[in-house]
Each structure stands twice: as structure tokens, then as C-alpha cells.
C-alpha positions as CSV (number, residue, x, y, z in Angstrom):
1,X,1.7,-37.7,20.2
2,X,-0.2,-36.4,17.1
3,X,1.9,-34.4,14.7
4,X,0.3,-31.6,12.6
5,X,1.1,-31.6,8.9
6,X,3.1,-28.6,7.8
7,X,3.0,-28.1,4.0
8,X,6.4,-27.7,2.3
9,X,7.5,-24.1,1.7
10,X,7.2,-23.0,-2.0
11,X,10.6,-21.5,-3.0
12,X,10.9,-18.7,-5.5
13,X,11.8,-19.7,-9.0
14,X,14.4,-17.2,-10.1
15,X,15.0,-18.9,-13.5
16,X,12.5,-20.1,-16.1
17,X,12.5,-23.5,-17.8
18,X,15.1,-22.2,-20.3
19,X,17.3,-21.1,-17.4
20,X,16.8,-17.4,-18.2
21,X,16.9,-15.0,-15.3
22,X,13.6,-13.7,-13.8
23,X,15.4,-10.9,-11.8
24,X,17.2,-7.7,-12.8
25,X,20.9,-7.4,-12.1
26,X,22.2,-4.3,-10.4
27,X,23.4,-2.9,-13.8
28,X,20.0,-3.5,-15.3
29,X,18.2,-1.9,-12.4
30,X,20.5,1.2,-12.6
31,X,19.9,1.4,-16.3
32,X,16.2,1.1,-15.8
33,X,16.2,4.0,-13.3
34,X,18.3,6.2,-15.5
35,X,15.8,5.7,-18.3
36,X,12.9,6.3,-15.9
37,X,14.5,9.7,-15.0
38,X,14.1,10.9,-18.6
39,X,10.3,10.4,-18.5
40,X,7.3,11.8,-16.8
41,X,7.4,12.4,-13.0
42,X,4.8,9.9,-11.9
43,X,6.3,7.1,-14.0
44,X,9.7,7.9,-12.6
45,X,8.4,7.8,-9.0
46,X,6.6,4.5,-9.5
47,X,9.7,2.9,-11.1
48,X,11.9,4.1,-8.2
49,X,9.5,2.8,-5.5
50,X,9.4,-0.6,-7.2
51,X,13.2,-0.8,-7.5
52,X,14.0,0.4,-4.0
53,X,11.4,-1.4,-1.9
54,X,10.8,-4.7,-3.7
55,X,7.1,-4.3,-3.4
56,X,4.5,-5.8,-5.7
57,X,3.0,-3.5,-8.3
58,X,-0.4,-3.7,-6.7
59,X,1.1,-2.8,-3.3
60,X,2.8,0.3,-4.8
61,X,-0.5,1.4,-6.4
62,X,-2.2,1.2,-3.0
63,X,0.4,3.4,-1.4
64,X,-1.3,6.4,0.2
65,X,0.2,9.7,1.3
66,X,0.0,9.0,5.0
67,X,2.3,5.9,4.6
68,X,5.2,8.0,3.2
69,X,7.2,9.0,6.3
70,X,9.6,11.7,5.1
71,X,11.1,12.1,8.6
72,X,12.0,8.5,9.1
73,X,12.6,8.0,5.3
74,X,10.4,4.9,5.1
75,X,7.4,3.7,3.1
76,X,4.8,1.4,4.6
77,X,2.9,-1.2,2.5
78,X,0.0,-3.4,3.2
79,X,1.1,-6.9,2.3
80,X,-1.6,-7.9,-0.1
81,X,-0.7,-11.6,-0.6
82,X,-1.7,-12.6,2.8
83,X,-4.7,-14.6,4.1
84,X,-5.8,-11.6,6.1
85,X,-6.0,-7.9,5.7
86,X,-4.1,-5.4,7.8
87,X,-0.6,-7.0,7.6
88,X,1.9,-4.1,7.2
89,X,5.6,-3.8,6.5
90,X,7.8,-0.8,6.6
91,X,10.8,-0.4,4.2
92,X,13.6,2.2,4.5
93,X,14.3,4.1,1.2
94,X,17.1,6.4,0.0
95,X,16.6,10.1,1.1
96,X,16.7,11.2,-2.6
97,X,13.6,9.0,-3.2
98,X,11.7,10.9,-0.5
99,X,12.7,14.2,-2.1
100,X,11.6,12.9,-5.5
101,X,8.2,11.8,-4.1
102,X,7.8,15.2,-2.5
103,X,8.8,17.0,-5.7
104,X,6.3,15.1,-7.8
105,X,3.5,14.2,-5.3
106,X,4.0,16.8,-2.6
107,X,4.0,14.1,0.1
108,X,5.3,16.2,2.9
109,X,2.4,18.6,2.8
110,X,-0.3,16.1,2.0
111,X,0.7,13.3,4.4
112,X,-1.5,14.5,7.3
113,X,-4.6,14.3,5.2
114,X,-3.7,11.5,2.9
115,X,-5.1,8.4,4.5
116,X,-7.3,7.5,1.6
117,X,-5.4,9.3,-1.2
118,X,-3.3,7.2,-3.5
119,X,0.0,8.5,-5.0
120,X,-0.9,7.0,-8.4
121,X,-4.4,6.6,-9.8
122,X,-3.6,4.2,-12.6
123,X,-5.1,0.8,-13.0
124,X,-2.8,-2.1,-12.6
125,X,-2.8,-2.8,-16.3
126,X,-2.0,0.8,-17.2
127,X,0.9,0.9,-14.6
128,X,2.2,-2.5,-15.8
129,X,2.4,-1.1,-19.4
130,X,4.2,2.0,-18.2
131,X,6.8,-0.1,-16.4
132,X,7.2,-2.4,-19.4
133,X,7.7,0.6,-21.7
134,X,10.5,1.9,-19.5
135,X,12.1,-1.6,-19.6
136,X,12.0,-1.6,-23.4
137,X,13.4,1.9,-23.7
138,X,16.2,0.8,-21.3
139,X,17.0,-2.2,-23.6
140,X,16.0,-4.8,-21.0
141,X,14.2,-7.8,-22.5
142,X,13.4,-11.3,-21.3
143,X,11.6,-12.8,-18.3
144,X,13.2,-10.2,-16.0
145,X,11.7,-7.2,-17.8
146,X,8.7,-6.9,-15.5
147,X,7.7,-5.3,-12.2
148,X,8.2,-8.7,-10.6
149,X,11.7,-8.8,-12.1
150,X,12.3,-5.6,-10.1
151,X,11.1,-7.3,-6.9
152,X,13.3,-10.3,-7.5
153,X,16.2,-8.0,-8.3
154,X,15.7,-6.2,-5.0
155,X,16.1,-9.5,-3.2
156,X,19.1,-10.6,-5.1
157,X,20.9,-7.2,-4.7
158,X,20.1,-7.2,-1.0
159,X,21.8,-10.6,-0.6
160,X,24.8,-9.3,-2.6
161,X,25.0,-6.5,-0.1
162,X,25.0,-8.9,2.9
163,X,21.6,-7.8,4.2
164,X,20.6,-10.3,6.9
165,X,17.9,-12.7,5.5
166,X,15.7,-12.0,8.6
167,X,15.7,-8.3,7.8
168,X,15.1,-8.9,4.1
169,X,12.2,-11.2,5.0
170,X,10.6,-8.3,6.9
171,X,11.2,-5.9,4.0
172,X,9.7,-8.2,1.4
173,X,6.9,-9.5,3.6
174,X,7.7,-13.2,3.2
175,X,5.9,-15.6,5.5
176,X,9.0,-17.8,6.0
177,X,12.7,-17.4,6.0
178,X,13.0,-20.3,3.5
179,X,11.3,-18.2,0.8
180,X,13.7,-15.3,1.4
181,X,16.7,-17.7,1.3
182,X,15.8,-18.4,-2.4
183,X,17.6,-15.2,-3.3
184,X,20.9,-16.6,-1.8
185,X,20.9,-19.3,-4.5
186,X,22.1,-16.7,-7.0
187,X,25.2,-15.8,-5.1
188,X,28.3,-18.0,-5.5
189,X,30.1,-18.8,-2.3
190,X,33.7,-20.0,-1.7
191,X,33.2,-22.8,0.9
192,X,37.0,-22.9,1.6
193,X,37.1,-19.2,2.4
194,X,34.1,-19.4,4.7
195,X,35.4,-22.4,6.5
196,X,38.8,-20.8,7.0
197,X,37.1,-18.1,9.1
198,X,36.3,-20.7,11.7
199,X,39.8,-22.1,12.0
200,X,42.5,-21.1,14.3
201,X,46.0,-20.2,13.0
202,X,47.2,-23.8,13.5
203,X,46.0,-27.3,14.1
204,X,46.6,-28.5,17.7
């Protein structure tokens, strides 16, 4: 029988060569969002979308009004890092984020006619600089102080909150569960405690 070759899955590197984090902690994310709340509305909404959905910066910039579902409280992104177009994923977001998007972008009124209208009209470079400026103002420095650091932080925080990896895989648009499992590497586990859950009260 002929076996087909399956290339090894490329795991996500969450630390650089100097073992510095490439993801934001929950405290850093919250500080980042507090700082974003003091700035201009469109910068604040972009920062919140990146933090609460784990999307790539380019995916956020291609978000259109019709993909903001205020009733279901979800955002739908086209997964851009795919071999084919038209791969979509839907991510639930906090109700206050929908309200913020409506306040700044008027998403509820514009949704019906917003198929080709983007929420933000900045170039990727301009948006990247705005996010980095908020990071600097929040006192966040290092490899994690990027939009990708927010995406990685989303994955790490989800694992900390016991979100099933299969669900997190859907939210982040990973092609394999092995990639998603990379985020579990940052969480310490007590093997004895987990094993004890499988034992009966006494040995027979």
C-alpha cells in the first residue's frame, strides 16, 4: 500500500531565541485596552477587535459592515492565510464591543448595505503604527508589543479559561489542532492532580 507523505505541522513559536514572550498576558491586554480607551474612537475599536477576536491585523482591516452581527454578537472574518479564498470563521465577541462598534462606526444601521464597506480605511502600515503607539503608551515593550502579540495573547488567555482546543481552533482559523495546541504549552499543569481525577477512592 502506498502511503502519502504528510508534512510535519509547524507549531507556533511563543518565545523568541532569548526566551522572551511573544504574547500578551491578560494584565498586559487589559492595560492595552484601558490605554486604547483614552484615544480616538477608530483606534479604540481596532484595538478591541484585535484583542477580543485573535484575528490578524490584515483580517481586521478587511472587516466589512455586513460581517458585524449585532444580534448574534459575532464578527465574521475571511481567513486570509489560506491556500484558497472564501474561507470564513465567526468569532463571538463581548456585547460591549458591539455597542462600541455601533457608537463609533454605526454598524447596526449600515450593516444591510455594508457588503463592500470597510470599518477602517487605513493601510496595514498605518494601522500597525497606531497599534504600536498604543502599546508604547501602555508601557508594553518587547516582542509581544505587536498586533501578532495580541493574537497570541488571545490564544493563551483562551487556554487559561479552559476553552476547548477544538473551539479555539475554529475561532483562530488554524488548519490543524496541533497548531492550536501550541498555546497550551504556556500553561503549567499538575500531573498528579489531573491523574487523581481518574482514580477511585481506594485501590482494589
